[in-house]
N, CA, C and O atoms as a CHARMM CRD file, in Angstrom:
* protein
*
  380
    1    1 MET  N      0.85000  -1.17600   0.00000 PROA 1      0.00000
    2    1 MET  CA     0.00000   0.00000   0.00000 PROA 1      0.00000
    3    1 MET  C      0.89300   1.23600   0.00000 PROA 1      0.00000
    4    1 MET  O      1.88900   1.29500   0.72000 PROA 1      0.00000
    5    2 SER  N      0.53100   2.20100  -0.80100 PROA 2      0.00000
    6    2 SER  CA     1.29300   3.44400  -0.80100 PROA 2      0.00000
    7    2 SER  C      0.33800   4.63100  -0.81900 PROA 2      0.00000
    8    2 SER  O     -0.81000   4.52600  -1.24800 PROA 2      0.00000
    9    3 ILE  N      0.83900   5.74000  -0.34800 PROA 3      0.00000
   10    3 ILE  CA     0.07200   6.98200  -0.26300 PROA 3      0.00000
   11    3 ILE  C      0.39200   7.82300  -1.49500 PROA 3      0.00000
   12    3 ILE  O      1.55300   7.95300  -1.88100 PROA 3      0.00000
   13    4 THR  N     -0.63600   8.38800  -2.10500 PROA 4      0.00000
   14    4 THR  CA    -0.44200   9.25600  -3.26300 PROA 4      0.00000
   15    4 THR  C     -0.64400  10.71300  -2.85300 PROA 4      0.00000
   16    4 THR  O     -1.14100  11.00900  -1.76700 PROA 4      0.00000
   17    5 ASP  N     -0.24400  11.61700  -3.75600 PROA 5      0.00000
   18    5 ASP  CA    -0.48500  13.04500  -3.50900 PROA 5      0.00000
   19    5 ASP  C     -1.97500  13.30300  -3.32300 PROA 5      0.00000
   20    5 ASP  O     -2.37700  14.15200  -2.52700 PROA 5      0.00000
   21    6 LYS  N     -2.79000  12.55500  -4.07300 PROA 6      0.00000
   22    6 LYS  CA    -4.24200  12.72600  -3.98400 PROA 6      0.00000
   23    6 LYS  C     -4.74300  12.35300  -2.58300 PROA 6      0.00000
   24    6 LYS  O     -5.62800  13.01700  -2.04400 PROA 6      0.00000
   25    7 ASP  N     -4.17700  11.29200  -1.99600 PROA 7      0.00000
   26    7 ASP  CA    -4.55000  10.89500  -0.63100 PROA 7      0.00000
   27    7 ASP  C     -4.20600  12.00200   0.36500 PROA 7      0.00000
   28    7 ASP  O     -5.00200  12.32500   1.24700 PROA 7      0.00000
   29    8 VAL  N     -3.02400  12.57300   0.21400 PROA 8      0.00000
   30    8 VAL  CA    -2.59300  13.64800   1.11800 PROA 8      0.00000
   31    8 VAL  C     -3.49900  14.86200   0.95200 PROA 8      0.00000
   32    8 VAL  O     -3.87100  15.49400   1.94100 PROA 8      0.00000
   33    9 GLN  N     -3.85800  15.19400  -0.28300 PROA 9      0.00000
   34    9 GLN  CA    -4.75900  16.32400  -0.53400 PROA 9      0.00000
   35    9 GLN  C     -6.11400  16.08500   0.12500 PROA 9      0.00000
   36    9 GLN  O     -6.70100  17.00200   0.70000 PROA 9      0.00000
   37   10 HSD  N     -6.61200  14.84300   0.03700 PROA 10     0.00000
   38   10 HSD  CA    -7.91600  14.51000   0.62000 PROA 10     0.00000
   39   10 HSD  C     -7.88800  14.67300   2.14500 PROA 10     0.00000
   40   10 HSD  O     -8.78600  15.28400   2.72400 PROA 10     0.00000
   41   11 VAL  N     -6.86300  14.12800   2.78100 PROA 11     0.00000
   42   11 VAL  CA    -6.75800  14.22700   4.23900 PROA 11     0.00000
   43   11 VAL  C     -6.56200  15.68100   4.65900 PROA 11     0.00000
   44   11 VAL  O     -7.12900  16.11900   5.66000 PROA 11     0.00000
   45   12 ALA  N     -5.76900  16.42200   3.90800 PROA 12     0.00000
   46   12 ALA  CA    -5.55900  17.83800   4.22700 PROA 12     0.00000
   47   12 ALA  C     -6.87100  18.60700   4.13400 PROA 12     0.00000
   48   12 ALA  O     -7.14700  19.47900   4.95800 PROA 12     0.00000
   49   13 LYS  N     -7.67000  18.28400   3.13900 PROA 13     0.00000
   50   13 LYS  CA    -8.96600  18.95700   2.99100 PROA 13     0.00000
   51   13 LYS  C     -9.87500  18.62700   4.17800 PROA 13     0.00000
   52   13 LYS  O    -10.54100  19.51100   4.71500 PROA 13     0.00000
   53   14 LEU  N     -9.90200  17.35000   4.58600 PROA 14     0.00000
   54   14 LEU  CA   -10.71900  16.95700   5.73900 PROA 14     0.00000
   55   14 LEU  C    -10.26900  17.67200   7.00800 PROA 14     0.00000
   56   14 LEU  O    -11.09100  18.03000   7.85100 PROA 14     0.00000
   57   15 ALA  N     -8.96400  17.87700   7.13800 PROA 15     0.00000
   58   15 ALA  CA    -8.41200  18.53700   8.32500 PROA 15     0.00000
   59   15 ALA  C     -8.38500  20.05600   8.17200 PROA 15     0.00000
   60   15 ALA  O     -7.91100  20.77400   9.05200 PROA 15     0.00000
   61   16 ARG  N     -8.89900  20.52800   7.04700 PROA 16     0.00000
   62   16 ARG  CA    -8.93500  21.96600   6.75600 PROA 16     0.00000
   63   16 ARG  C     -7.53700  22.57900   6.80100 PROA 16     0.00000
   64   16 ARG  O     -7.31400  23.63700   7.38900 PROA 16     0.00000
   65   17 LEU  N     -6.59600  21.86800   6.15100 PROA 17     0.00000
   66   17 LEU  CA    -5.22500  22.34700   6.05300 PROA 17     0.00000
   67   17 LEU  C     -4.95500  22.79500   4.62800 PROA 17     0.00000
   68   17 LEU  O     -5.31900  22.10400   3.67700 PROA 17     0.00000
   69   18 ASN  N     -4.32900  23.92600   4.48000 PROA 18     0.00000
   70   18 ASN  CA    -3.91300  24.40500   3.16600 PROA 18     0.00000
   71   18 ASN  C     -2.43900  24.06900   3.00000 PROA 18     0.00000
   72   18 ASN  O     -1.57900  24.68600   3.62900 PROA 18     0.00000
   73   19 LEU  N     -2.14800  23.08500   2.14700 PROA 19     0.00000
   74   19 LEU  CA    -0.77100  22.66600   1.92700 PROA 19     0.00000
   75   19 LEU  C     -0.27600  23.16300   0.57700 PROA 19     0.00000
   76   19 LEU  O     -1.02400  23.20700  -0.40000 PROA 19     0.00000
   77   20 THR  N      0.98700  23.53100   0.54400 PROA 20     0.00000
   78   20 THR  CA     1.61000  23.88700  -0.72800 PROA 20     0.00000
   79   20 THR  C      1.94900  22.58600  -1.46100 PROA 20     0.00000
   80   20 THR  O      2.01100  21.52900  -0.83300 PROA 20     0.00000
   81   21 PRO  N      2.16900  22.64500  -2.77100 PROA 21     0.00000
   82   21 PRO  CA     2.57400  21.43000  -3.49600 PROA 21     0.00000
   83   21 PRO  C      3.84100  20.80000  -2.91200 PROA 21     0.00000
   84   21 PRO  O      3.97500  19.57600  -2.89900 PROA 21     0.00000
   85   22 GLU  N      4.76000  21.62300  -2.43600 PROA 22     0.00000
   86   22 GLU  CA     5.98700  21.09800  -1.82900 PROA 22     0.00000
   87   22 GLU  C      5.67400  20.33500  -0.54300 PROA 22     0.00000
   88   22 GLU  O      6.24700  19.27600  -0.29000 PROA 22     0.00000
   89   23 GLU  N      4.76100  20.87900   0.27000 PROA 23     0.00000
   90   23 GLU  CA     4.36600  20.19700   1.51000 PROA 23     0.00000
   91   23 GLU  C      3.64900  18.89200   1.19600 PROA 23     0.00000
   92   23 GLU  O      3.86100  17.89200   1.88200 PROA 23     0.00000
   93   24 GLU  N      2.80100  18.88800   0.16600 PROA 24     0.00000
   94   24 GLU  CA     2.10900  17.65800  -0.22400 PROA 24     0.00000
   95   24 GLU  C      3.11900  16.57600  -0.58900 PROA 24     0.00000
   96   24 GLU  O      2.98200  15.43000  -0.16300 PROA 24     0.00000
   97   25 GLN  N      4.13500  16.93600  -1.37900 PROA 25     0.00000
   98   25 GLN  CA     5.16400  15.96600  -1.75800 PROA 25     0.00000
   99   25 GLN  C      5.93500  15.48300  -0.53500 PROA 25     0.00000
  100   25 GLN  O      6.22200  14.29300  -0.40600 PROA 25     0.00000
  101   26 MET  N      6.27200  16.41100   0.36200 PROA 26     0.00000
  102   26 MET  CA     7.01900  16.05700   1.56200 PROA 26     0.00000
  103   26 MET  C      6.22200  15.06900   2.41500 PROA 26     0.00000
  104   26 MET  O      6.75600  14.04700   2.84700 PROA 26     0.00000
  105   27 PHE  N      4.93200  15.37500   2.65800 PROA 27     0.00000
  106   27 PHE  CA     4.11000  14.49800   3.49400 PROA 27     0.00000
  107   27 PHE  C      3.84600  13.16100   2.81100 PROA 27     0.00000
  108   27 PHE  O      3.76700  12.13100   3.48000 PROA 27     0.00000
  109   28 THR  N      3.70900  13.16500   1.49500 PROA 28     0.00000
  110   28 THR  CA     3.52700  11.90900   0.77000 PROA 28     0.00000
  111   28 THR  C      4.74200  11.01400   0.99100 PROA 28     0.00000
  112   28 THR  O      4.59800   9.82300   1.26800 PROA 28     0.00000
  113   29 GLY  N      5.93100  11.58300   0.87000 PROA 29     0.00000
  114   29 GLY  CA     7.15600  10.81500   1.09800 PROA 29     0.00000
  115   29 GLY  C      7.27000  10.31700   2.52200 PROA 29     0.00000
  116   29 GLY  O      7.62700   9.16200   2.75400 PROA 29     0.00000
  117   30 GLN  N      6.96800  11.18300   3.48100 PROA 30     0.00000
  118   30 GLN  CA     7.06500  10.79600   4.89300 PROA 30     0.00000
  119   30 GLN  C      6.07800   9.68200   5.23200 PROA 30     0.00000
  120   30 GLN  O      6.43100   8.72200   5.91600 PROA 30     0.00000
  121   31 LEU  N      4.84200   9.81300   4.75200 PROA 31     0.00000
  122   31 LEU  CA     3.83600   8.79000   5.05000 PROA 31     0.00000
  123   31 LEU  C      4.19400   7.45800   4.40400 PROA 31     0.00000
  124   31 LEU  O      3.98400   6.40600   5.00800 PROA 31     0.00000
  125   32 ASN  N      4.72800   7.48400   3.19400 PROA 32     0.00000
  126   32 ASN  CA     5.14900   6.24400   2.54800 PROA 32     0.00000
  127   32 ASN  C      6.31200   5.59800   3.29100 PROA 32     0.00000
  128   32 ASN  O      6.37700   4.37200   3.38500 PROA 32     0.00000
  129   33 ALA  N      7.23100   6.40300   3.82000 PROA 33     0.00000
  130   33 ALA  CA     8.33900   5.86300   4.61100 PROA 33     0.00000
  131   33 ALA  C      7.81500   5.19800   5.88200 PROA 33     0.00000
  132   33 ALA  O      8.31400   4.14700   6.28400 PROA 33     0.00000
  133   34 ILE  N      6.82000   5.80200   6.50900 PROA 34     0.00000
  134   34 ILE  CA     6.21900   5.22000   7.71800 PROA 34     0.00000
  135   34 ILE  C      5.54900   3.89200   7.38700 PROA 34     0.00000
  136   34 ILE  O      5.69900   2.91800   8.12500 PROA 34     0.00000
  137   35 LEU  N      4.80900   3.85000   6.27600 PROA 35     0.00000
  138   35 LEU  CA     4.14100   2.60500   5.88300 PROA 35     0.00000
  139   35 LEU  C      5.15000   1.51000   5.55600 PROA 35     0.00000
  140   35 LEU  O      4.92800   0.34900   5.90100 PROA 35     0.00000
  141   36 GLN  N      6.25500   1.85700   4.89600 PROA 36     0.00000
  142   36 GLN  CA     7.29200   0.86600   4.59600 PROA 36     0.00000
  143   36 GLN  C      7.88900   0.31200   5.88200 PROA 36     0.00000
  144   36 GLN  O      8.14600  -0.88700   5.98600 PROA 36     0.00000
  145   37 TYR  N      8.10600   1.17600   6.84900 PROA 37     0.00000
  146   37 TYR  CA     8.64700   0.73100   8.12700 PROA 37     0.00000
  147   37 TYR  C      7.65800  -0.20500   8.82500 PROA 37     0.00000
  148   37 TYR  O      8.04700  -1.23400   9.37700 PROA 37     0.00000
  149   38 ALA  N      6.37200   0.16600   8.79300 PROA 38     0.00000
  150   38 ALA  CA     5.35100  -0.66200   9.43800 PROA 38     0.00000
  151   38 ALA  C      5.22300  -2.01600   8.74400 PROA 38     0.00000
  152   38 ALA  O      4.88100  -3.00700   9.39000 PROA 38     0.00000
  153   39 GLU  N      5.49000  -2.07500   7.44400 PROA 39     0.00000
  154   39 GLU  CA     5.42300  -3.34300   6.71300 PROA 39     0.00000
  155   39 GLU  C      6.43500  -4.34900   7.24200 PROA 39     0.00000
  156   39 GLU  O      6.23300  -5.55600   7.11100 PROA 39     0.00000
  157   40 LYS  N      7.52100  -3.86600   7.84000 PROA 40     0.00000
  158   40 LYS  CA     8.53200  -4.76400   8.40200 PROA 40     0.00000
  159   40 LYS  C      7.93600  -5.64600   9.49400 PROA 40     0.00000
  160   40 LYS  O      8.44200  -6.73600   9.76000 PROA 40     0.00000
  161   41 LEU  N      6.86500  -5.17700  10.12600 PROA 41     0.00000
  162   41 LEU  CA     6.22800  -5.97700  11.17800 PROA 41     0.00000
  163   41 LEU  C      5.68500  -7.28200  10.62600 PROA 41     0.00000
  164   41 LEU  O      5.59900  -8.27200  11.35300 PROA 41     0.00000
  165   42 ASN  N      5.31500  -7.29900   9.34100 PROA 42     0.00000
  166   42 ASN  CA     4.81300  -8.52700   8.72400 PROA 42     0.00000
  167   42 ASN  C      5.89700  -9.59000   8.61900 PROA 42     0.00000
  168   42 ASN  O      5.58500 -10.77100   8.46700 PROA 42     0.00000
  169   43 GLU  N      7.16500  -9.19500   8.69600 PROA 43     0.00000
  170   43 GLU  CA     8.27300 -10.14000   8.59500 PROA 43     0.00000
  171   43 GLU  C      8.57900 -10.82600   9.92900 PROA 43     0.00000
  172   43 GLU  O      9.31300 -11.81300   9.96300 PROA 43     0.00000
  173   44 LEU  N      8.02600 -10.31500  11.01200 PROA 44     0.00000
  174   44 LEU  CA     8.32100 -10.86800  12.33400 PROA 44     0.00000
  175   44 LEU  C      7.62300 -12.20300  12.55400 PROA 44     0.00000
  176   44 LEU  O      6.48600 -12.40300  12.12900 PROA 44     0.00000
  177   45 ASN  N      8.31700 -13.10500  13.22000 PROA 45     0.00000
  178   45 ASN  CA     7.72400 -14.38000  13.60500 PROA 45     0.00000
  179   45 ASN  C      7.02300 -14.17000  14.94800 PROA 45     0.00000
  180   45 ASN  O      7.67400 -14.01200  15.98100 PROA 45     0.00000
  181   46 THR  N      5.70500 -14.17200  14.92300 PROA 46     0.00000
  182   46 THR  CA     4.93500 -13.94500  16.14800 PROA 46     0.00000
  183   46 THR  C      4.29000 -15.22800  16.66400 PROA 46     0.00000
  184   46 THR  O      3.38700 -15.18600  17.49900 PROA 46     0.00000
  185   47 GLU  N      4.75700 -16.35500  16.16500 PROA 47     0.00000
  186   47 GLU  CA     4.20200 -17.63100  16.61000 PROA 47     0.00000
  187   47 GLU  C      4.48700 -17.82800  18.09800 PROA 47     0.00000
  188   47 GLU  O      5.62800 -17.70500  18.54300 PROA 47     0.00000
  189   48 GLY  N      3.44900 -18.13200  18.85000 PROA 48     0.00000
  190   48 GLY  CA     3.58600 -18.34700  20.28100 PROA 48     0.00000
  191   48 GLY  C      3.55800 -17.06900  21.11000 PROA 48     0.00000
  192   48 GLY  O      3.69300 -17.12500  22.33200 PROA 48     0.00000
  193   49 VAL  N      3.38800 -15.93400  20.47400 PROA 49     0.00000
  194   49 VAL  CA     3.33300 -14.66400  21.19700 PROA 49     0.00000
  195   49 VAL  C      1.87400 -14.31600  21.44200 PROA 49     0.00000
  196   49 VAL  O      1.07500 -14.24200  20.50800 PROA 49     0.00000
  197   50 GLU  N      1.53500 -14.10400  22.71000 PROA 50     0.00000
  198   50 GLU  CA     0.15000 -13.76300  23.03900 PROA 50     0.00000
  199   50 GLU  C     -0.19700 -12.37100  22.53400 PROA 50     0.00000
  200   50 GLU  O      0.62400 -11.45800  22.62200 PROA 50     0.00000
  201   51 PRO  N     -1.40900 -12.19800  22.00500 PROA 51     0.00000
  202   51 PRO  CA    -1.82500 -10.85800  21.57400 PROA 51     0.00000
  203   51 PRO  C     -1.85700  -9.89500  22.76300 PROA 51     0.00000
  204   51 PRO  O     -2.22600 -10.27600  23.87400 PROA 51     0.00000
  205   52 THR  N     -1.47400  -8.66900  22.51800 PROA 52     0.00000
  206   52 THR  CA    -1.45100  -7.64200  23.55700 PROA 52     0.00000
  207   52 THR  C     -2.52700  -6.61400  23.25800 PROA 52     0.00000
  208   52 THR  O     -2.54900  -6.02200  22.17900 PROA 52     0.00000
  209   53 THR  N     -3.41600  -6.40400  24.21400 PROA 53     0.00000
  210   53 THR  CA    -4.43500  -5.37600  24.02100 PROA 53     0.00000
  211   53 THR  C     -3.99800  -4.06300  24.63800 PROA 53     0.00000
  212   53 THR  O     -4.39300  -2.99400  24.17200 PROA 53     0.00000
  213   54 HSD  N     -3.18300  -4.13300  25.68700 PROA 54     0.00000
  214   54 HSD  CA    -2.66200  -2.93600  26.34800 PROA 54     0.00000
  215   54 HSD  C     -1.22400  -3.20700  26.76600 PROA 54     0.00000
  216   54 HSD  O     -0.88200  -4.32300  27.15600 PROA 54     0.00000
  217   55 VAL  N     -0.40100  -2.19700  26.68400 PROA 55     0.00000
  218   55 VAL  CA     0.99500  -2.35500  27.08200 PROA 55     0.00000
  219   55 VAL  C      1.09800  -2.57000  28.58500 PROA 55     0.00000
  220   55 VAL  O      1.87800  -3.40000  29.04900 PROA 55     0.00000
  221   56 LEU  N      0.31000  -1.82100  29.33900 PROA 56     0.00000
  222   56 LEU  CA     0.30200  -1.95800  30.79200 PROA 56     0.00000
  223   56 LEU  C     -0.94600  -2.71900  31.22300 PROA 56     0.00000
  224   56 LEU  O     -2.01500  -2.56500  30.63200 PROA 56     0.00000
  225   57 HSD  N     -0.80100  -3.52400  32.23800 PROA 57     0.00000
  226   57 HSD  CA    -1.94000  -4.30000  32.72700 PROA 57     0.00000
  227   57 HSD  C     -2.71100  -3.49700  33.77200 PROA 57     0.00000
  228   57 HSD  O     -2.73100  -3.84500  34.95300 PROA 57     0.00000
  229   58 LEU  N     -3.33400  -2.43300  33.32200 PROA 58     0.00000
  230   58 LEU  CA    -4.13100  -1.58500  34.19700 PROA 58     0.00000
  231   58 LEU  C     -5.57300  -1.62900  33.72500 PROA 58     0.00000
  232   58 LEU  O     -5.84100  -1.76700  32.53100 PROA 58     0.00000
  233   59 SER  N     -6.48800  -1.51400  34.65400 PROA 59     0.00000
  234   59 SER  CA    -7.89100  -1.46900  34.24600 PROA 59     0.00000
  235   59 SER  C     -8.60700  -0.38500  35.04400 PROA 59     0.00000
  236   59 SER  O     -8.33200  -0.16500  36.22300 PROA 59     0.00000
  237   60 ASN  N     -9.52200   0.27500  34.37300 PROA 60     0.00000
  238   60 ASN  CA   -10.34900   1.30600  34.99200 PROA 60     0.00000
  239   60 ASN  C     -9.53100   2.36100  35.74000 PROA 60     0.00000
  240   60 ASN  O     -9.84200   2.71600  36.87700 PROA 60     0.00000
  241   61 VAL  N     -8.50000   2.84400  35.09300 PROA 61     0.00000
  242   61 VAL  CA    -7.69600   3.90800  35.68400 PROA 61     0.00000
  243   61 VAL  C     -8.33600   5.22300  35.26800 PROA 61     0.00000
  244   61 VAL  O     -8.27200   5.61900  34.10400 PROA 61     0.00000
  245   62 MET  N     -8.95200   5.89100  36.23000 PROA 62     0.00000
  246   62 MET  CA    -9.66400   7.12900  35.93100 PROA 62     0.00000
  247   62 MET  C     -9.26100   8.21300  36.91500 PROA 62     0.00000
  248   62 MET  O     -8.87000   7.93900  38.05000 PROA 62     0.00000
  249   63 ARG  N     -9.36600   9.43000  36.45700 PROA 63     0.00000
  250   63 ARG  CA    -9.08100  10.55300  37.34400 PROA 63     0.00000
  251   63 ARG  C    -10.33100  10.85700  38.16000 PROA 63     0.00000
  252   63 ARG  O    -11.42300  10.37900  37.85400 PROA 63     0.00000
  253   64 GLU  N    -10.15400  11.64800  39.18700 PROA 64     0.00000
  254   64 GLU  CA   -11.28700  12.08400  39.98500 PROA 64     0.00000
  255   64 GLU  C    -12.21200  12.93300  39.12700 PROA 64     0.00000
  256   64 GLU  O    -11.75200  13.70500  38.28500 PROA 64     0.00000
  257   65 ASP  N    -13.49400  12.79200  39.33600 PROA 65     0.00000
  258   65 ASP  CA   -14.48500  13.57100  38.60400 PROA 65     0.00000
  259   65 ASP  C    -14.61900  14.92300  39.28600 PROA 65     0.00000
  260   65 ASP  O    -15.28400  15.06200  40.31200 PROA 65     0.00000
  261   66 GLU  N    -13.97000  15.91200  38.69100 PROA 66     0.00000
  262   66 GLU  CA   -13.99800  17.23700  39.29500 PROA 66     0.00000
  263   66 GLU  C    -14.24400  18.28500  38.21300 PROA 66     0.00000
  264   66 GLU  O    -13.85400  18.11400  37.05800 PROA 66     0.00000
  265   67 VAL  N    -14.88400  19.35000  38.60500 PROA 67     0.00000
  266   67 VAL  CA   -15.17600  20.44100  37.67900 PROA 67     0.00000
  267   67 VAL  C    -13.89200  21.21700  37.43000 PROA 67     0.00000
  268   67 VAL  O    -13.17800  21.58600  38.36200 PROA 67     0.00000
  269   68 ARG  N    -13.61500  21.45500  36.15800 PROA 68     0.00000
  270   68 ARG  CA   -12.44200  22.23700  35.78500 PROA 68     0.00000
  271   68 ARG  C    -12.87100  23.39400  34.89900 PROA 68     0.00000
  272   68 ARG  O    -13.92500  23.35200  34.26500 PROA 68     0.00000
  273   69 GLU  N    -12.04500  24.41800  34.86300 PROA 69     0.00000
  274   69 GLU  CA   -12.33600  25.57300  34.02800 PROA 69     0.00000
  275   69 GLU  C    -12.27000  25.15300  32.55900 PROA 69     0.00000
  276   69 GLU  O    -11.34700  24.45200  32.14500 PROA 69     0.00000
  277   70 SER  N    -13.24700  25.58700  31.78900 PROA 70     0.00000
  278   70 SER  CA   -13.25900  25.23900  30.37300 PROA 70     0.00000
  279   70 SER  C    -12.76200  26.41400  29.54200 PROA 70     0.00000
  280   70 SER  O    -12.52900  27.50800  30.05700 PROA 70     0.00000
  281   71 LEU  N    -12.60700  26.16400  28.24700 PROA 71     0.00000
  282   71 LEU  CA   -12.15200  27.22500  27.34700 PROA 71     0.00000
  283   71 LEU  C    -13.21900  28.30000  27.20700 PROA 71     0.00000
  284   71 LEU  O    -14.41200  27.99800  27.24100 PROA 71     0.00000
  285   72 PRO  N    -12.80400  29.54100  27.05000 PROA 72     0.00000
  286   72 PRO  CA   -13.78600  30.60200  26.78600 PROA 72     0.00000
  287   72 PRO  C    -14.43800  30.36400  25.41900 PROA 72     0.00000
  288   72 PRO  O    -13.77500  29.91000  24.48700 PROA 72     0.00000
  289   73 ILE  N    -15.71200  30.66500  25.30200 PROA 73     0.00000
  290   73 ILE  CA   -16.46500  30.41000  24.07600 PROA 73     0.00000
  291   73 ILE  C    -15.82500  31.10100  22.88100 PROA 73     0.00000
  292   73 ILE  O    -15.88800  30.58700  21.76400 PROA 73     0.00000
  293   74 GLU  N    -15.20900  32.26000  23.10000 PROA 74     0.00000
  294   74 GLU  CA   -14.57300  32.99100  22.00300 PROA 74     0.00000
  295   74 GLU  C    -13.43700  32.17500  21.38700 PROA 74     0.00000
  296   74 GLU  O    -13.29000  32.13400  20.16500 PROA 74     0.00000
  297   75 LYS  N    -12.63800  31.52800  22.22900 PROA 75     0.00000
  298   75 LYS  CA   -11.53400  30.70800  21.72800 PROA 75     0.00000
  299   75 LYS  C    -12.05400  29.47400  21.00100 PROA 75     0.00000
  300   75 LYS  O    -11.50300  29.07700  19.97400 PROA 75     0.00000
  301   76 VAL  N    -13.09900  28.87500  21.52300 PROA 76     0.00000
  302   76 VAL  CA   -13.67700  27.68800  20.89000 PROA 76     0.00000
  303   76 VAL  C    -14.19100  28.03500  19.50000 PROA 76     0.00000
  304   76 VAL  O    -13.95100  27.30200  18.54000 PROA 76     0.00000
  305   77 LEU  N    -14.89100  29.14200  19.39700 PROA 77     0.00000
  306   77 LEU  CA   -15.49800  29.52300  18.11900 PROA 77     0.00000
  307   77 LEU  C    -14.46400  29.95900  17.08400 PROA 77     0.00000
  308   77 LEU  O    -14.76200  29.96900  15.89000 PROA 77     0.00000
  309   78 LEU  N    -13.25900  30.31900  17.51600 PROA 78     0.00000
  310   78 LEU  CA   -12.21000  30.68000  16.56200 PROA 78     0.00000
  311   78 LEU  C    -11.85900  29.50900  15.64900 PROA 78     0.00000
  312   78 LEU  O    -11.48400  29.71900  14.49500 PROA 78     0.00000
  313   79 ASN  N    -11.97400  28.28300  16.14800 PROA 79     0.00000
  314   79 ASN  CA   -11.62800  27.09500  15.37200 PROA 79     0.00000
  315   79 ASN  C    -12.81600  26.50100  14.63400 PROA 79     0.00000
  316   79 ASN  O    -12.65300  25.54100  13.88100 PROA 79     0.00000
  317   80 ALA  N    -13.98400  27.04000  14.83000 PROA 80     0.00000
  318   80 ALA  CA   -15.19000  26.49300  14.19500 PROA 80     0.00000
  319   80 ALA  C    -15.29200  26.98600  12.75100 PROA 80     0.00000
  320   80 ALA  O    -15.01700  28.15300  12.47300 PROA 80     0.00000
  321   81 PRO  N    -15.68600  26.09800  11.83100 PROA 81     0.00000
  322   81 PRO  CA   -15.84500  26.53700  10.44900 PROA 81     0.00000
  323   81 PRO  C    -17.01300  27.50500  10.27900 PROA 81     0.00000
  324   81 PRO  O    -16.99600  28.34700   9.38100 PROA 81     0.00000
  325   82 ASP  N    -18.02800  27.38900  11.14000 PROA 82     0.00000
  326   82 ASP  CA   -19.19100  28.26900  11.08100 PROA 82     0.00000
  327   82 ASP  C    -19.81000  28.32100  12.47200 PROA 82     0.00000
  328   82 ASP  O    -19.76700  27.34000  13.21400 PROA 82     0.00000
  329   83 GLU  N    -20.38500  29.46900  12.82300 PROA 83     0.00000
  330   83 GLU  CA   -21.02000  29.59400  14.14000 PROA 83     0.00000
  331   83 GLU  C    -22.25700  30.46500  14.03200 PROA 83     0.00000
  332   83 GLU  O    -22.39100  31.30900  13.14600 PROA 83     0.00000
  333   84 GLU  N    -23.15500  30.22200  14.97800 PROA 84     0.00000
  334   84 GLU  CA   -24.39800  30.99400  15.03400 PROA 84     0.00000
  335   84 GLU  C    -24.85600  31.04100  16.48400 PROA 84     0.00000
  336   84 GLU  O    -24.92800  30.00300  17.14200 PROA 84     0.00000
  337   85 ASP  N    -25.16300  32.21500  16.98500 PROA 85     0.00000
  338   85 ASP  CA   -25.63600  32.40300  18.36300 PROA 85     0.00000
  339   85 ASP  C    -24.69800  31.76100  19.38600 PROA 85     0.00000
  340   85 ASP  O    -25.14800  31.05800  20.29200 PROA 85     0.00000
  341   86 ASP  N    -23.39900  32.00400  19.23800 PROA 86     0.00000
  342   86 ASP  CA   -22.38200  31.45700  20.14300 PROA 86     0.00000
  343   86 ASP  C    -22.38100  29.93500  20.19800 PROA 86     0.00000
  344   86 ASP  O    -22.04500  29.35500  21.23000 PROA 86     0.00000
  345   87 GLN  N    -22.75100  29.28600  19.10800 PROA 87     0.00000
  346   87 GLN  CA   -22.70700  27.82900  19.01400 PROA 87     0.00000
  347   87 GLN  C    -22.05700  27.44700  17.69000 PROA 87     0.00000
  348   87 GLN  O    -22.14700  28.18300  16.70800 PROA 87     0.00000
  349   88 ILE  N    -21.40200  26.29100  17.67400 PROA 88     0.00000
  350   88 ILE  CA   -20.79800  25.80300  16.44000 PROA 88     0.00000
  351   88 ILE  C    -21.90700  25.28700  15.53600 PROA 88     0.00000
  352   88 ILE  O    -22.72700  24.46500  15.94600 PROA 88     0.00000
  353   89 LYS  N    -21.92200  25.77500  14.30900 PROA 89     0.00000
  354   89 LYS  CA   -22.95100  25.38100  13.35000 PROA 89     0.00000
  355   89 LYS  C    -22.35400  24.32800  12.41600 PROA 89     0.00000
  356   89 LYS  O    -21.29900  24.53700  11.81600 PROA 89     0.00000
  357   90 VAL  N    -23.04600  23.19300  12.30300 PROA 90     0.00000
  358   90 VAL  CA   -22.59800  22.10500  11.43500 PROA 90     0.00000
  359   90 VAL  C    -23.67900  21.80600  10.40600 PROA 90     0.00000
  360   90 VAL  O    -24.84000  22.15800  10.61300 PROA 90     0.00000
  361   91 PRO  N    -23.31600  21.16200   9.30100 PROA 91     0.00000
  362   91 PRO  CA   -24.32600  20.80200   8.31100 PROA 91     0.00000
  363   91 PRO  C    -25.35600  19.84400   8.91000 PROA 91     0.00000
  364   91 PRO  O    -25.04300  19.06000   9.80600 PROA 91     0.00000
  365   92 ALA  N    -26.57500  19.91900   8.40800 PROA 92     0.00000
  366   92 ALA  CA   -27.64800  19.04100   8.89100 PROA 92     0.00000
  367   92 ALA  C    -27.28800  17.58400   8.61600 PROA 92     0.00000
  368   92 ALA  O    -26.77000  17.25700   7.54800 PROA 92     0.00000
  369   93 VAL  N    -27.56400  16.71800   9.57900 PROA 93     0.00000
  370   93 VAL  CA   -27.28700  15.29700   9.43500 PROA 93     0.00000
  371   93 VAL  C    -28.56100  14.55400   9.04800 PROA 93     0.00000
  372   93 VAL  O    -28.52000  13.62300   8.24400 PROA 93     0.00000
  373   94 LEU  N    -29.67400  14.96000   9.61200 PROA 94     0.00000
  374   94 LEU  CA   -30.95900  14.32300   9.33300 PROA 94     0.00000
  375   94 LEU  C    -31.82600  15.25900   8.50600 PROA 94     0.00000
  376   94 LEU  O    -31.76000  16.48100   8.63700 PROA 94     0.00000
  377   95 GLU  N    -32.62200  14.66300   7.67000 PROA 95     0.00000
  378   95 GLU  CA   -33.54600  15.47600   6.86100 PROA 95     0.00000
  379   95 GLU  C    -34.87400  15.62000   7.55100 PROA 95     0.00000
  380   95 GLU  O    -35.77700  16.26900   7.02400 PROA 95     0.00000
């Protein structure tokens, strides 16, 4: 499997990133290098190795439920693609 410039453009669009053609080429190369490295895992002999679901054997590790200060609405709305009445406006999901 390899990543194309078109794949990088698609992901950049989803993430609302404006990439230059040079950045697209750079990220395409970097992502392909990562995938090639990950392919090496297929060469490993894992016979007799138990599957690992978590690196640490911890369960239900949770922080205390406490009220914390949240972001000001102005900062939140700066990252929103659209807003209305101090709320993030998204496209309709249901008709």
